[in-house]
N, C-alpha and C positions, 0 to 999 in steps of 0.2 A: 072726359071724352078722349079717346086715344087718337093718334095721328092717322089711323086707318078707318075711323068712323065718320059718319056724316051726321048732320044735325037732325033734330026731331022732325024738321020740315022737309027732310030729304035733300037739303042743300049741301054742297061740298063745304068742308071747313076750310078756313084760311090755311090750316096746317097741311092739307092734303091736295088742294086744288092746283092743277097745272103741272104736276110732276114734282121732282125734287127741287129744293131751294138752291139757287145759285150761290156758290160760296164766294168768299172775298177774293180768292185767286182769280175768279172770272173777271172781276173788275180791276185787278192789279195788273193790267196790261195796257199797251198803248191805246189811246182813245179811238184811233182809226181802225183798230182791230176789234174793239168792243162794240162800237156803234153798229156795224152791219150784223154782228153776231147777236144783237138784242132783238132783231126782227123775228117775230114768231114766238118770242118768249112771253110769259104771262105775268103781268103785274097784278099783285093782290093788294087791295086796299081793305083792311079789316077795321070794322067800326061797329058800334052797338046796333045799328040798323041792319047789319048783315054785310058779308063781304061783297065787294065788287071786283070782278075778274076781268082783266083787259088784255087782249092779245095785241102786242106791240106791232104796228105796221109801218111806222115812219119815225125817223129819228134824225138828229143833226149832231155832229161832233164839234166840240170846241176845245182847242189844244193849248189853253193857258198862255204862257209867256211867248209861245211861238205863233200865236194866232191873234191878229189885230181885231178880230170879231169877238174875242172872248172877254168876258167880264174880268178875267184874271190877267189880262195882257199887261197891265201897268203895275201889277203887284198885288199883294194881299191887303184887303181892307176888312172892316167889320162886316160888310155886306157879303163878300165873296169868300170868307175864310174857310167855309166848308169845302170849297173846291180844292183846297190844298191837302186834303186827305184827313184821315185814312180813306182808302177807296171803299166802295160799297155803301156809301151814305147818300142821302137825298139832299140836293141843293135846290131850294125853292126860293124864287125871287118874285117880286111884285113889280109890275110894269104898267106904264101909262096910267098910273093912279087907279087902276080898277081890276087888273088881271094877275093871276098867279101862273107860274110856269114851273114844271117839275123836271129836274135833271138828275142823273145818276153819276156820281163821282168816280173817275177812273185814274189810272196811273199810280205808281208807288207814292207813298206819303211824302209830302214836301213838294211834289210837282203837280201843279194844278191841271185839271182836265175834267171834262164832263160831257155827258150825252143828254141833249134835250129830247124829251119824249114829245113828239109832234102829233101823233095820231095813233088810234087803236080801235079795236073792235070789242065792245062790251060783250063778254061771253056769258056772264052771270051777274045778277044784281041790277038788271035794267030798272026794276021797280024802285031801287034806291037812287040810281043815277038820273032817271027821267025828271023827277020834280026839280032837280037842280038845273036842268037844261030844257026848260019849257019851250024854248024857241026852236028846238030841233024837230023837224017835221018827220024824220024817220030815224030808226034806231042806229043806222050806220053813220048818222050825223052827230051822235051824242058826244063823241070824242074826236072829232075831225078837225084838228088844229090844237096847238099846245095849250092855249088858255081854256078851250072847251074841254080838253082832256082833264086838266086840273080841276075845273069846275065840276065835271061829272063825277070825279072821284072824291070831291070834298077836300081837296088839297089846298092848304094855305101856309103861311109862314110858320105856323106852329109846328109843322112837320119838317122844317129846315134842320138838317143834321140827323134825321132819323137813320138808324142803322138798318139797311134792308137785308143784311146778312145775319141779324141777331138770332140767337137761339134762347128761348123759343121766339117765333116770329112775332113782330110787333105790328104797328099800324100799316107798314108797307113792307112787302117782300117781293122777290122776283123768282119765278119758277121756270123750270127748264122748257116747258111747253113743247112745241114742235118747231125747231129752227127753220127759218125760211130756206127754200131751195136756192142756192147761189145763182142758179140759172134765171131766176125771176127777180133778183135783187138789182135795183138800179141806183145810180147816184148822179148828183148834179149840184148846181149852186145852192147855197143855203137861202132860205126865204128871208127877204127883208134886211139882209146884211149889206152895209154900205162900205165904201172905202176899200183898202187893200184886202181885207178879209172877205169881201164879196165875191172874189174870184175862186175861192176854194170850193171844189165839188164835194162837199162833206155832208150833204143831205143824202140819206139812204132810205129807200122805200121798197115795198113789195109791189111789183108791177101788176096793174089790173085790179088791185084791191080798192073797193069803193070807199073805204074809210080814209084813204090817203087824202091829205089836204091839197088844194090847188096851189101851184107855185106862184109866188108874187115877188117880183123884183122890189128892191128897196125904193121907197119914196118918202119924202118928209111927211110927218104926220102931226096933226094938231092934237095935243093931249086931251082936249075937251071933246074930241069927236072920234078918237081911236076906238077900234073894235077888234074882233078876232076873225 
């Protein structure tokens, strides 16, 4: 099957959906430049059950050593090593003992940085995503929140370090989509971030999009009762 074809079921292939694949140079930029530029782009999750296509509508930037809210603030560890590059890879972490979250690594290699994908609209593959998100009452809730997004796309730690710029495309890739109009892009404090990092207005979203998650200020949470 060529890159201009569709599947026998009429579905877009992971190779063609959402426009051209974003190259490594897109991610090899400051994280605060990349984060708002990801809004409106299309994340493709390719898997045996069929591709799931997600239009990105909400993100948060994390600026490594310059950001107390970042996993990489205190330096490199076995857990956060992917954040130090090269850019254009997936950083997947496990939180509260039950949820995965998906980030895209930015900055030149050696300088940690990443963009957390907080929410998106499932454009294709709803039939694949919905069985994973049985509690979602409506389709716009399938990926409304970072853990819900990862769950809907079947993302777990096995995808940590995945090259989203690989040729040919692998399990994850990012397509050009239709970048959000800057006039409707908003920013504000990151959700649930405490301490000095809590003041950074590094959450970006598309105003009025119903897939965007509600803002929640940080509050201490019990690991046995935490949700998304």
